N, C-alpha and C positions, 0 to 999 in steps of 0.2 A: 505495500501499499503504499509503498514510500517517511514510512513512518521513521525512522533509521535512516533513511538517505536525506533525510530534511535534520536532521538533531546530527551526522556527521559535516550538511554542508552551513549551514549555520553556524557549528562551529569555527568550522576552518572552510571565511568562502572565497583563500584564492588556489586549492586547492583540486587537482583534478580528479574526479573520483570516474567511474565505473562504475555502473547498477545493475547488477543479473537477477532475474526473475525467470523463472518455467512457465510459466502463464504469462500471454500475452494483457490481455485485463488487467491483473498488480502492475503490469508499466505502464497502462493508459493510465490507471488511479496513482500512479507516481509520479508522476508526466503533468500533468496536475498542480500536485501536490508540491513540484517544487515548480512552478510553471516554467517561465526563462531560463532555470539557468544552467549554465555551460556542464552538462553533465553524456556521459556516456553510457545507453541506453542499452543493452545487451538481453535482450528474449533468448536464453537460453536452459540444457541440464548443466547445469556446475559437473558434474559428476559427466561427463559423455566435451562437456565447451574445452577446448581448444583455446591456454593459452600461454600469450606472446609476449607481454609485459612483467611486470618486475613492478612492485609496487613497498608502501614504505607500511600498510596500516591495512586486512583484510579484515572483514566485521563482518558476523554471522548473526544473527542471532532467529531462533528453536526455528533449525533446515533443519539441522544436522543429522536430529532424532527421526527424522526419515529419509534419506538419506538408503537405497540400499548395499555402497558398500561404501560408507565412511571411512575408512581407517584408510584405505587409498585414497580416496577424498579430501581424505587431508593430512595425508605426504603428500600427495601435489597441489596446495593452495601453500601449505609451507615450504617448497621452492620455487616459491613467484616472490618470495620476503628480500625488498631491498634487503645489505649487507646488516639494520643495527628491523627491521623493519619484527612487523608483532601478526602474533596469526590471533584472533584476539574472535571463539562465539561462548553463543550462552548453548543448553541443549537442556535435555527432560531424561535423567532417572529413573534406575528399576524401580524406584516405588512412586514412581508415578499414578494416580489412582488408585493407589492401592484396595481406598476402599471396593470398585468395584470388581475386583479380582479377588478379593476373596469376599466377597459376596457371593456370586458366582463358583468359585469354585466351594461352599456351600448349597448353592442349589444345583449343584453336578451330582454333590455326597447322597444332598433326599429324596437326586431323584432315579439313586441309584447306577447314576452315568457313568460307566469308567472306560475314557473315550479324548485323547488327546484336541479336547475341543477347548478353546480355547473368547473371549471377547475383549473387545479395543484393545491397544498398540502395550505389547511390549517395550522397553528398553534396556540400552544398558546401564550395569551401577556406574558409578561415581572411578571407580578403580580398572572400570577398563577403558573407561572414554581419557583414563589420561596411558594409560596402556598404549593408546592406535600415540606415541608420536612421543619419542623419546624423551624429546621440550616441555611435555605438557606437563604447565605445573596451575594445576585452578582449588575453589571453593563450591564448596555445597551450602546452601539454607533449601526448608519448603516454607510450602507460601501455602493459603487453604482460601480456595473461594467455596461459597456455598448459593446453590439452584433451589428450584423453589419444590422441583419436582426428580425422579429421577430420566424421566420423559425432557423434561428440563440441560440437564446432565449430555444425553446423548443429544443433542445439539448442539455444544456447542466444540461437543468432539468431530461433529464436521465441519461448521467452521474453520477452524483448525487443522481442518486433514487430515485432523486421526488416520489412516489407509496407511500409514507399512505394514513390512510382511515380516514375519516370525514365521520358528518353526510352529505346528499344526492345526489347528482347520479352525476357521469360523463359525460359530454356532445358533445355528442358526432354525431353531426348536422351539418353538411360542411358549408351551410350558414348560422350559427350562426359562427363556427370557422376564414370564411371570414371576417362577418361582423370587426367584437373580433381587427382582428389584424391588421386591416383597423385602426381603434378605439385607437390600442395601436402607428401605427403609429403616429398619425394621434397630437396629445396630449400628444405621452412620447419621443416626438423624439429631439434627436441635434448636428443639423451641421451634420446629416446622421446615427444615429450610434440612434436605442434605450434601452432608460436606465430602468434597473434592481436593488432594489434593497433589502438589506443582513438587513434584521432587527437580529445587532448577541448580541446576548445573554450570558453572564458569570454567574456563579454559584458555588459558592463555602458554603460546606457542612464542617463545623470540630467544 
């Protein structure tokens, strides 16, 4: 949407910026937010894109968790740094949406289903993110968001593009969904709202 790009442009108005997004619609929204700012816009899949320039700063916000090959992409981007350049990114860790995964596990047990089914996205641990590059440092923190219902929470997942592929098969059984939603509301409700935890991870490669 151009939010991060605008922050960078406002902080470094004289810098030469290249903004990358895989979705043409997001590029257009970003252009509108930035008006006529002198920015190079690149509509591409960062995992496939060939980068020919080097940069003082490469930064990404909540994107790497959706990559199919994050370790290889991180290595590729790290090589595009200038001598004292930085690669900074925020992402999600394995404790993200633990309420959802816990409720789903209870639903499978109640339904007596013993299959490698899953629901929602799953992410690497903090240690696994750090292990993706020898020079990676970072920290983690937890943020909690509240929703009126489990259904509203699922709608928010769609909006952030929670469609990464991991081991196991997505569950599409209505009975399991119904049981999971009941367990979620029973176990993770506070004052009429359901809780969802974000395990936020911040990585610095210098």
